[in-house]
Every structure is written in C-alpha cells, then in structure tokens.
N, C-alpha and C positions, 0 to 999 in steps of 0.2 A: 589176796582177798578170796582165794578159792575158786576163781573163775577160769574156765578154759578160754583162751584168748584167740579170737579170729579178727584180723584187721580188715577194715573196709575203707576204701579210698574213692570218694566221689569227687568233691571239690571242683564242680563246674564253675564256681565263682573265681577261680584262679585265672589270671590273665597276665601275659599272653600264654598260649598253649605250651611254649617252651619252658616257662616257669613251672607250670603244672608238671611237666615231664621231669624237671630237676627234683621236684618235691617227691614225686612218685619213685624216682630212682633212690632217693634217700630212704624212703619207707621200705623199699625192697632190700636195701642193705640191712636195715634193722630186722626185717622179717627173716632174712637169711641168718643173721647172727643169733636170733632167738628161736629159729626153726618154727616160724609162725606162717600160717596161710594168709594170703592177701586176696581179697575180692576187689576188683576194680570196676567201677561203674563207668558207663560211657560218658564222655565229655560233652556237655550240652550248655555251653556258655550263653547261647541265644535264649534258651529257656530261662536260665538264671537271670539274665538281663530283664526279661519280661516280668519276673517276680519282683525285682527291686525297682522297676520303672517308677519314676517320680521321686525316688529317694537317692538319686545319684549324688546330689550335692549335700546330703546329710553328713554331719560331722562323724568322725570315727567313733564308734561305740554307740551311735544313735540308731535311728529307725532302719537305716539300710542294713546295719549289722544284725539287728533283731530279725529282719526278714531273711537274711543270709543264714543265720543260725537255724531258723525254722526250716528253710529249704534243705540244708545239709542234714539236720537231725531227722527230718521226715524221710529223706532218702535212706538213711541208715536204719530207721525204724521199719520201713517197708522191706528192706533187704533182710533184716533179722526175722521178721514175721514170715517172709517167703521161705526162709531156710529153717524155720522152727527153732530159732535161737531165742531162749527165754528172756534174756536181758541184753541191754546195750548201753553204752555211754559214749563220751567223746573226749578226745585228748585236747580239745580247745582250751580246757581249763588249766593247762600247764603254763600258758603264757601269762606273764604279769600284766600284759596289755589288754587282756580279755576279762570281762566281768563275769566271774563264776556265778554270782546270784542271777544275773540276766540269763546266762546259759541254762541254769537250773530251772528258772521260770519257764523258759521256752520248752525245755525237756520234759517238764511235768505234764505237758499236754499230750505226750506220747506214752502209750502203754509200755510198761516194762523198762522205762528209762531209769538208769541208776545214776544218781548225782554223786560224782567223785571229783573233788578238787585236787587235781594232780600237781598243783603248785605247792600244796601243803607239805609239811615235813621234808622240805628241801627238794621237792620234785623238780622245780625249774633248774636248780643247780645240778641235779643229777642228769637232767636232759642235756645240759651244756657239756658235762663230763662225758656222757655217752657220745655226743656229737663229735667231740675231740677224739675219743678212742676209736670210733669207726670212721673218722674223717668225713663226716656227713656235710652235705651242703646245708647252710643255714640262710634262710631268707632274711631280707631286710625290710619287708613290708608284709601286711596282712595277706594280701593275695589278689584282691580285685584291683582293677585299674583305678578305681576311685580312691583307694587307700593310699595311692602313691602321690596324690595331689598335695 
C-alpha cells in the first residue's frame, strides 16, 4: 500500500501479563522476519480496567470491546502524533471475530486513522500461514480476562 511500517504494541487490555509477553514475543518474531521496528508501550492494566469499569460483563463484541478499541487506538494515535507519523491503522481487523465496521467507526474519531480490513483478500488465511511458517504463538482468546468467561 506504499506505507513505511512501524509496529506499535500497547495492549494493556491483555491479561495475565504472561499472556501479553507471549504475544509480544510473537510480534518480535514477525518484526525480526520483516526487519521492522517495534515500539512497546508500558503495560498499564489497571488504567485499562478503569476505562472499561462497569462493562466487565458485556458480551464479547459489545460495549467493553468498543471501549477497549478506543483505548488501544487512542494510545496508537498519540504515539504516532508524538513521533510525527502521518498515518496509523490497526491489525485488529485481521480477526474474523472482530467487527471491522465497529473498529473503523472508533478509528474515525482519531486524526489520520487509515481504515484497512486486513481479513479481506485472504488476509486471515495469510496470517495463519505466516504463523505456521514462523512458528508463532497463537492465542485462543481476545486478550482480556473477561473474554475468557
């Protein structure tokens, strides 16, 4: 698509911290394979819990997820702005379990968000093939402790 790629890993929603570390390690494997830089934000699960407070019992894909998308996209938007990066997007859309229209709706509230549906044109299948090729860890839940219920 003509963009220079820089990877950002926030994910304060992921619980427990050991799960976040597994996912970060997988991202570092990908970054090494493609020779891409990774920026890692500090882990602040308590702050994330404060953002979604009152929505812990919401069903998957509901209000808690909306707030989580806002949290993570805001963190990415702020990092991009701080670094003078003109555009940003999210790989959340690669999952068939995530609503790309909802992610795009949330993303539109941030300046310079680029709506890309990474599951289109076989993107999810390519992500699985890459995971096998690089022997990446693949999670079995969204990330937060409430998505495991």
